[in-house]
Steps between C-alpha positions, in 0.01 A plus 500: 500500500642838417611711794233747623721805471512461125122483477263790480434676830371810335201545723733541792612829356160643464501622860801716426278742303173501684393803703184579693340698776524384867184369656382672814276330750293687762366222726635507858376204699750560790513838653853436617625430143497184299861403583408442869253225419680297223827335468703560184865463408464658154619835400203729570450867534293569809236772426313437821155387371664296221820325419636555150739268316612379164724197517351149427422253774434762770280340762290613793399280788240557769267347760136549536220365723164435356322349202649717223783732390518780257813589294525866416691561174556753225688337209411529132799281384600215721330173594491354857431178690309502816576228748306424819649256752753386241250440218460712187138606497505764224707638222441867428562606134586875479256580781509878474361693795299252711446320821494126422308295758565150605186381693361182637797417720441315827476741789842511648856627452640491141827584334478687169768555243488718192784462243576692174542250230670693217739768420345842396790744523311761300227528770477562876285270704317598818382281785257642758511220751269217624161565645280265699143407421232649734534356850868411444833674559840549347752351743866572563723435202691162458853514635785545256715200419854492639650403167500750210612446137520749225490384140634730222423406145303539172215320341626162600483606866166670453332176392431634144230285336582204721136374503468499125429181308672644192821676413303730262323758704339837421502784749174393662615144540826612652333717756259222606753229520776677694500413861795617719353311797606171337837621375820330617579784746160490673506125517850497641419763761189319618689176523754670716225672707633846398353836413607614161511770235488425118670808360471384141450702181436331165725583207774674694861397542790593730656717223304427178127435444328239283588569130690819601169678578476820706880535537454805720393281789567145642403307809720707721308817401195360683632296781480769766129583430180399664292653224658395176323753271596797721842633389724574798286302741698337784367231714515583872593187688291513823795341681343156511649371168834346579539197274747235602512392130480691172475292180600688179401331162566758227666429170251332267394829345857619475606212291191321346506706183804587281635848515339704220684731255355807665605414852804647676638161585729233368473152651810573695404841627152375601656216696731742677217745571285218642778387737565852607134577555444179688791549732381857569154370572625243750698776662180703532319211663799442735497864602116498548468170697829465673764222534256243651281471190587221248495612135420213260580573142328265245666407182388297203541471124708762325555720812591220744881562462457874554312453823758246622775754432320778683460274804866385485612859490290607791604203712867578423442863609378375836120459469444171674127499470452494131422176320435369155212262406535330158133462403448143378258519203478118458154386441339841465240517225475879448132471410394832650416792280782575251721215616496613867493265795177302550354448839655155507841658417457740797432213729807321383718810546349560838597145600864551385537848643350398831749216531783726408400770747452248782871406471617864520639636833228766518447681831129470521 
């Protein structure tokens, strides 16, 4: 089977060019602010009555007592899964401004989880909290998990088209069949009982984007943001996000398409720029999270050697908590949209990554 990086991934690049207007929600079910009643590890902007966000896989967890729960949302672009007591009870397709109700629950205490399925970097999502059905109450939020993992990546990390039954997808099929909650990162984190962030942006690379598109930006342009479509936005870490592990999987878009005649690269200069940008990005992570955080650099295919070299150089320079994971693609079918990982592939990768992480001397 031809390698996936020489296949068409053109739909990944579409998100580079899409722009939109942020959504604004007005519902305020908690007078003290939404953040006080829900647990989230994602990059959110706290606006008091709503939490705003852009990255895929952002999740919110709460507890309610009673026979029903409402989910307050304003999102014209993304899809969501609603889970009650560990079971998915609804999938919301571009819900817009709404309060979605789950009713008919047994009268008692329930856990509720809302998760953003897809990547919509051109739009801002807004969550207005959970509300209880009449006679019930929103309870104190669930406790944060002691373990934290941050995943940095592109469409492969976002779960792009992973539920599709065909490699040929139009835009509508892609949006409906992308589910970050069953991506390798989300699965790995849950197996390790960790909170997580999926800071993934389709089509972007460390130094070069898919097909050389939008050369004025790359993944590093957006990494610091909470709201991806707001230039200059910077996520304000509330002080609770201190990941013991950061997994970086960037390079497919840098090298999956040949350098075109109009691009400012040769194969050699692109490789050098990639290694330099990668090393600088790892240094940024090290400065941000400190010496106790393990940085795991993922390499595969045509960029595997470059990633290994970056890790060797950093180790030689004294960084003892940087590691390399050679992604084993054996047995992957790449039957997701546009030759991306299928849901089965994500499960296999989660198995392999979980086993690798378990053997690392991470200070959980």
